[in-house]
N, C-alpha and C positions, 0 to 999 in steps of 0.2 A: 409761452410765460416769459414774463421780465423781473430780472432780482434785478433790486437798485439798495443803496446805500444812504441815507441823510448825515453826511457829514458833520452836521448841525448837533445831532442826535451821539455820534460817536460818539464813546467812551475811552477804546482803546482795551475792551476786557477780552477779546480776540476770543468769545467765545465763538466765534463765525469758525475761525481758523481751528476747532475741535469740533467740530461736526463737519463740516464740508470743504478739506483743505484745500479740495481741486477745485474749488467758487473762488476762492477768497484769498486775500492774502494783504499785506500788512505793512502801512508805509510809516517804517522808524520813526520819520523825520519829524512827519508834522501825528504821528502815534493815530493813526488810521487805519479804519479799512479800505481797502480796497476791494471793488468787483472786478474778480478779472473774469468771469462765464457770466455777462448778461443776458442771457438765452440759454439756461441750463435746457438738455435736454433730457427725455422724458426718465431716462435714469439717475442721471442728477434730481429730481425732482423731490426724491424721499430727501435727501440732504438737506436742501436747498430749505423745503422747508422746517427740519428742525432748525437749523442758523437763525432761522424768520425767527422761528416758539422761543427758542431759547436764549437770544440777545436783551440782555439784561436792560439796554437803553433805550430798545425798541427800533434801534434806527433803521433796521433789515425791511423793507416788504418783496413782496411775487403777487404780481398782479396779471390775468390777462393781455 
């Protein structure tokens, strides 16, 4: 699975950090998400799915 962020959509809500702090970071200068783990492990997938689901800007994707 591949985790990605569309920086054109990211609005800096940081919900992804609340759901999966081990997968995401935050760039204070650009006020946007940083995907730290683009290929989450099986154990990290539930957190990745939650981050995608709860992103209010729909800026995150998780694809096969």
